[in-house]
C-alpha positions, 0 to 999 in steps of 0.5 A, spaced: 494 552 459 490 554 453 496 549 449 495 544 454 487 544 452 488 544 445 493 538 445 489 534 450 482 536 446 486 533 439 488 527 443 481 526 446 478 526 439 483 521 436 481 516 442 473 518 441 473 523 447 470 529 447 473 533 453 471 539 456 476 542 461 472 547 464 469 544 470 470 546 477 476 544 480 475 541 487 477 537 493 477 529 491 478 526 498 471 523 498 472 521 491 478 517 493 475 515 500 469 512 496 474 508 491 478 506 496 473 503 500 469 499 495 476 497 492 477 493 498 470 491 499 468 489 492 474 489 488 478 492 483 473 492 478 468 495 482 473 501 483 475 501 475 468 502 474 468 508 479 474 511 476 471 511 469 465 514 471 468 519 475 473 521 469 467 521 464 463 526 468 468 531 470 472 531 464 466 531 459 460 533 462 463 538 467 460 535 474 463 537 480 468 532 483 466 532 490 458 533 490 454 527 493 450 526 486 456 525 482 459 520 487 453 516 487 452 516 480 459 513 480 457 508 485 451 506 481 455 505 474 459 501 478 454 496 481 454 499 488 447 499 492 445 506 492 442 506 499 449 502 502 453 508 498 449 514 500 450 511 507 458 510 506 458 517 504 454 520 509 459 518 514 465 522 513 470 519 517 469 512 515 475 510 511 478 517 512 484 516 516 486 510 512 485 513 505 489 519 508 494 515 510 495 511 504 496 518 500 501 520 504 504 514 504 505 514 496 507 522 497 513 519 501 514 514 495 515 520 491 508 519 487 506 526 485 502 525 479 498 520 475 498 516 472 504 512 476 505 505 473 510 500 476 511 494 473 514 489 478 519 484 476 523 479 480 530 482 478 527 489 478 522 494 477 520 498 472 516 505 473 512 509 468 510 517 470 505 521 466 501 519 460 505 515 455 504 512 448 502 505 447 509 503 444 512 506 451 508 501 455 509 495 451 516 497 450 517 497 458 513 490 459 517 487 454 523 489 457 520 487 464 518 480 461 525 479 458 529 480 465 524 475 469 525 470 464 532 469 463 534 462 465 539 461 471 545 457 469 547 454 475 541 449 478 538 447 472 531 444 472 530 443 479 530 451 480 523 451 476 520 446 481 523 449 487 520 456 485 513 453 484 513 450 491 516 457 494 511 461 490 506 457 494 509 458 500 509 465 499 503 466 497 500 462 504 504 466 508 502 473 505 495 471 507 497 469 514 499 477 514 492 480 515 490 483 522 497 485 523 495 492 522 490 493 528 494 495 533 491 498 540 491 505 543 488 508 536 494 505 531 491 503 524 496 500 519 497 499 512 502 492 511 505 491 505 507 483 506 513 481 501 517 475 500 517 469 505 524 467 509 525 460 505 524 455 507 518 457 511 518 452 516 525 455 518 523 462 517 517 461 522 521 458 527 527 464 527 522 470 527 517 466 532 524 467 536 525 474 535 518 476 536 518 473 543 524 477 544 522 483 543 516 483 546 519 480 553 524 486 552 519 492 550 516 490 556 521 489 561 528 492 560 527 497 554 523 500 558 528 503 563 531 507 556 528 513 554 523 512 548 526 514 541 524 516 535 528 511 531 529 504 533 533 498 530 532 491 533 536 486 530 537 478 531 542 475 527 541 477 520 534 480 521 533 487 522 526 490 524 526 498 523 521 502 526 521 510 525 517 516 526 515 521 522 516 529 525 509 529 526 510 525 532 513 529 538 520 527 539 520 528 546 515 522 547 518 518 541 515 511 540 512 508 546 515 501 548 508 499 549 507 500 541 514 496 540 511 490 544 504 490 541 507 490 534 511 484 536 505 481 539 501 482 532 507 479 528 507 473 533 500 472 532 501 472 524 507 468 525 503 463 528 498 463 523 504 462 518 506 469 516 514 468 515 515 474 510 518 480 510 514 487 510 513 494 510 508 498 514 505 505 515 501 506 522 497 512 523 494 515 530 487 516 528 487 521 534 493 525 532 495 523 525 502 521 528 505 516 523 510 510 524 514 506 519 516 499 520 520 495 516 523 488 517 529 485 512 534 480 512 541 481 511 542 481 503 534 483 502 530 489 503 
C-alpha cells in the first residue's frame, strides 16, 4: 500500500495535485445516487463538476465521501440549488433502486474498476480499463477512428447519403424509445436502444405485428404454460430474449403479465416511431428481482 501511495503522490505532484490518502473509506452509494440523479436531470456537465468536487474533497482534503456536508458542497460546486440538493438527499429512497440497478448492470458487464472507458465504433469498440498514459488513450482513439473511416468499396458515394438518412432516422427512433421502462406491477427499467431496423417504415410495420402477436399470446394461449425464467420469442428474423437472474424465484418464473406489459410498452414506442433493437434491464422495486430483455435481428445483436 505504501508503494502505491508513494507512486500516486509522485504522479499527483506532476499533475499539480497534492494527494492525501488518509481519508475515511466509506460507502459511496449516496454520492452515486446524487450524481446519477442530476446527470439525468441537469446533464453530464453538472455531473462532471460534482465528480470533480467529490474527488478533490476526498483525495486532497480527507472529506468523508458520504457525509451530507461533502455531498452538498459537491452539489453547490456543480451549480445545483442547495435547497433542492438537500431535499433530494433527505429522501434516501429517491433514485436508489435505479442507481442500484445501474451498478448491478455494469457489474454484470464485467466492470469492476474505474476508470472504464469504451470508445464506440461502427465496426468494433475499444475499451480501456484502469489509469492509462495519455499516449495509450490517444492511440485507442486513433485506431478507432481508422476503423470507422475506412471507405466501403462496393457502393460508392450513395453509401454516404444513405448513411446520413439512416443516422437521422435512427436518432428519431431512439428518442421514441422513452417510456418503455415504466412497466406496471412495480417494475422499473433501464433501456439502451440501439440501431433501427432499416428502412424504418418497414421496421415499424414488422415490429408492430410482432408486438401485437406477443400481447395476444401472452394474454391467452401462453397462459396455459407454467411461467419460466427464460423465454425466446421469435418472429421471422426477429428474436425477443427475456430472462431472469437468480434473484427471481424460479418456481414463479417471469409472469405472462410482465411479457404482455413489456410488449404493450414496446408497441407504444413503435407507434411513436421506435423501430430499433434494444437491451434492457428491469428491476422490481419491492423484491429487487431482475429481468433482462434483448431484442435482436438475425445477423445483428
